[in-house]
N, C-alpha and C positions, 0 to 999 in steps of 0.2 A: 370632887368628881374623880372617880378612879381612872387611872391611865391604862391603856391596853397592855396585855402581858407579852406582846411580841418583841419587846426590847427596844422599839423606837418610840419616839415621842413627837407630838405635833400639837400646836395650840388648838384648843377646842373653842368654838363659839356657837352662836345661835344659827348660823347658816353654813352651807358647804356648797361649793361649785363643782360640777362634774367636769371630767376631762376624758378625752378619747385616748385610748392606747394606740400608739403609732405602729401600725402593722403593715402599712402600704408603702409603695415606692413613691417618693417625691423627688422631683427633678433637681431640687437644690442639693440633693445628696448623690446624684447620679453622675457617672463619668464613663466615657468610652472605655471598654475593656472590663468593666465591672462584671463580676459573677453574681447573679441574683440567686441567692439560696432559696430553694423551695423545699421545705421539710416534709411536705405532704406525700404520702404514698397511698395508692389505691389498688386493691386486688380486683381484677376485672371479672365480674360474676355474670352468670347467665341472665340475671334480672336486669343488669345494666345493658347488656347486649340486646335483649329482647325489647326493652323500652326504646332503644335506638331504632331497631327494625320496625317498630310500631309507628315511628314518626317519618322514616325516610324509606321510600320505595327502593328495593334492592333486588335485581334480577340476576346478578352475576353469581354463578354457582360456587366460585371460590370462597364466597362469603356466606353462602346459604346451605352448602352440602358437604358433609364430612366425606362422603364417598368420592365426590369429585375432587376435593382437595387432596385426599389420600392417593388418588391416581397420579397426581402431580408430585407426589413424594412428600407432602406435608403431613403433620400429625393429625390434622383435622382442619375444619374450615377456619379461615383467618378472620380477624376482626377487620371491618371495612376500612378502606382508605380514608373516607370522609370522617369516620369515627375517630381515627387517630389524628387527623388534621385538626378537628375541633378540640380534642383532648390536649394536643400540644399548644393550641392557641389560647386555651382557657387560662388566662393569667389571674391568679388569686390576689395579687398584691398591687393592682393598679390603684392610683391615687383616687380615693373615693370622695374627695372634697371638691372635685371639679369634673367636668365632662371629659371622658376619654373615649375616643372613637377608633375603631379598627379601620385602617386604611387599605391593607392588602397583605399578600403573602408572596413568597418567592421560593423556588427550589424545594418544593415539598416532595420528599422521597421516602418510600416504604423500604427501609434498608434490610430488616430482618423480620421473619414471621412473628406475628403477635397473636396469642391464643387466649381463650378463656382460661382463667386461673392464674395468668401472669400478674405479677405485682409490679406496677410501674411508678416511676417518679419522673419529675421534670427537671430540666437543666436549662438555664437561660444565661446568655452573655450579651451585654450591650455592645452593639457593633457601631452604631452611629447616633449622634444627636444633632439636630438642626433646628434653629429658630426659623419660623416661617417668614416669608417676605414682608408680611404686615407687621412682624415683630411682636405679635401677641400670643403666639402658640408655639409649641415645640413638637417636632416629629422625632420619635424614638424608633430605632430599628433594633430588634433583638434576634439572636439566633436561638431557636427553640429545639430542644431534643427530648425524646422520650427514651428512658432506659428501663430495662427489665430487671428482674430479681438477680440476674447474673451479671448485672452492670454492663450489658450489651446495649448498644444504641439500636433501637428498632425503627425510629422515625425521626426525621429532622426537617426543618424548614426555617425560613426567615419571616418575621412578622413586623409590620410597620404600624405604629399607633400615633395618634395626635392627642396631646395633652392640651386642652383648651385653657387659655388665659394664664399661661405660665411660660417662663423661659428658663433654660438650663444655665447653671453656673458655669458650665464649660463653654458657653457661647455658641457660635455657629461653626458647624463642621460641614465639609463638602460631601453631599450625598449624591452627586451626579454619577451617572453610569461610569464605572471604572473602565480603563482602556482595555483590559482583558477580563472577560467574564470568568468568575470562579467556577471551577468544575463541580458538577453535582456529585454527591457521594455515590459510590457503587451500591447496587441493590442485590443482595443475595436472594431476595424473593424473585426478582426477574431472572436471575441466573438459573434458579430451580425450574421455573416455568419453561425457559428456553431449552433446558436439557430434557424435559419430560413431555413436551407438547405433542410429540409424534404419536403418543398412545391415544390421543383424544379423537373422538369421532369427528369427521370433517364436515358434518352437516349442521354445525352449531349456529352459523351466522343467519340472522333474520333477513338481511338484505345487503347488497353490495353498496358500499360507499364510493364516492368518486370526488375528485378534486373539484372545487368550486360549488359543491352541493350545499344548499341551505336547508336545514332540517327544522321544522316547526314541531316542537315537542308538545304532545297532547296533554300531558299531566300538568296541572296547576292547582295549588292548594295553599291555604295559610297554615302557619305553624300553630297558631292559637296562643292566647295569653297564658293559660295554665301550663301547657307543654313547654313553651319558651322558658318559663320560670323554672320548671322541673329540670330541663336540660342544663340551664345555667347552674342550678344548685348541685345537680348530680356531678358536674365537672368542676365544682368548687370555685365558681365565679361569684364575686361578692359585690361588684359595683352597683350602687343604688339605681343607676339608669336602667338596669335590667329588672328591677323589682319595685322600687319605691314610688308608688303612685301618689303619695302625699307630696313628695318633693318635685316630681317631674310630671305628674298628671297621667291619667290612664292612657290618653292618646299619644303621649310622648315617650312611653316605655319603648325601648328598642330591642331588637333581636341581635344577639352577638354575631360577629362576622363569620365565625366557623359554622354556625347554624345556617346562616344565609347561604353560604357556598354549598353546604350539604343539601339544602332544599333544592338549589339549582341543579346540582349533580344528580339528585334523585329524579328530578323531572326528565333529565336527559338519558338516564341509564337504560330505559326500556328500548328506546329507539336505536341505541348504540350497541345492543346486545350482540356479542358477548365480550365484555371487557375482561381480559385476563390480568392486566397490569396497567397502572397509570402513574404518571408523574405530572405534577403541576409545575409548569415553568414559571408562571406568574399569575396573579389575580389582583384586581383592583375592586374595592368596595366603593361605589360611586354615589349612592344615595342611601340614606337610612331606611331600614325596613322595620315596621311595627308588627306586632304579633298577629293582627287581624288582616294584614296585607296578603292578598293572593299573589303567589310567586310562581311564574312559569319560566320558560326558556326557549331560546333558539340556538342552534349550533351551525357554524360555518366550517366546512372541511377545507383546510389549506393544502394539505398534501397527504398522499398515501404512498409509503415506501415499503418494499420488502425488507424484513429484518436481515441485516448482513450475515448474521451467524446462523439463520434458520429460515429457509424458504417457506416453511409452513406458517410463519407468523408475519403480520404486517404491522407497521407503526403508523398510526394516524395522528397527524397534527391538527388539532381541532380547537376552535375558539367558541366559547359558549357565553351568551349573555343571559343574565337573570333579569326578568322583566316583571314589574309589580303591577297589580290591579289591571291585568290585561289577559283576555282569553286568547292566547297566542294562536292556537290551532284554527280558531274561527275568524278572529279579527285581522289576522295577517295573511290569510289564505290567498287573497287576491291582490296583495300589496307587493309592488316591485321595490326592492331595497337596493340602493347603489352598492356595487361591489367595493368601492373605496371606503365604505364604512368599516370594513373588516381588515384587520391587520394583526400580524404576529407581535407587534410592539405593544407595550402597555398603553392604556388609554387614560386621558384626563377628562373629568366631567364637563368642564366648560367648553372645550373645543368640540367634544362629541355632541353636546346639546345644540351647539351652533349649526353643526352639520345636519342634525336631525330636524331642526327647525326649518331648514330649507328643503329637505328631501322627504322626510317622514315625520311631520309635525305631531302626529298622534303618539309618537314614542318619546318626545322630548320630556325629560325629567322622569321617565319610567325605567330607565336602565339602572338596575341596582348593583350589578356586578359584571365584570368582564374577566374571563379567565382563559388561559391558553394551556392546554394539556397535550401530552403525548400518550396515546392509548395503544396498548399492544393487544391485538386480536388475532384469531386464526385467519389465515387467508381464505376467503370464502370460496365455495364451489358454486356452480350455477344454480343448484336447487335452493329453494327457499323454505324455511321452516316458520310457520306462523305461530305467534304467541297469542294465546287466548286471554 
């Protein structure tokens, strides 16, 4: 039998056993401080942007109108905040031999403008590793950044994931809240809006928001199996729990965390018109979402403050829940929700469900996400503009 010409030799027999090439992150090789190299680059095309807008309702003109964006001094319309959040969170090298679940995000900041035609790459650093209290799983926190072709950071955030059925070689690290919260990065996008907002027409706001207001968002929709898989593939996600119906079953395929939050934000955007800028303080993904699940949302307004540097702008601190398999606008229209359910602090699933079981049992197990955002809008005048 002839040997191969490549210069190496191996024994030949009647059988051969396949092997997988190791391309994913496994926690037995991970340590705090590690830089996770991501060699992939992607040029953001109109096709990618249009596919996104076809999935997620977007009414804010900074992301839909070149003319509006140019009034604010940008080259053209920006890529949406949620688009960049999902792009940054789309990890291509998660361990595909086990379940990996998105747990949440922190300090998501739109730092520099991102346009069609930009070529972006991702940069990840491991910030923390912790074995869960049961000792069976590991929670990993990574700092995620998107960089453009000029090597400028355009978006950053922190992401937490749970690796099921594995523990880290590094053992347990303390992931409790630090004594002093790390400062969020400065945003040149916000600075530009702040400087140019005075040229905008002051009749943009649909309605006045007020402290303590609970908004029932009327839009609710599923993402659908095909589109969920397309969005995962388009952003280079490879975990089999997003695709492999043979291993996980059709009903157990899940929607990635970045898509879930984008669904929820899309439900909220029309009622909050018009958002000029947003930052995500924190978000928790509390229950898994499957592609056929209808997702809607409610928002609670914690505070509204005049922007210190610009009286024409207001900063709204708002908490939004994503709710699955529930027609929020109709089924909650006559329901009284206790105010103490809403907090600016992160939420945990078990305590939340215990409170819901006592006060609003129809929502128990239905809350898929909780997020706290700061929204910058124009300070509204008394007139109202109706959106058709």
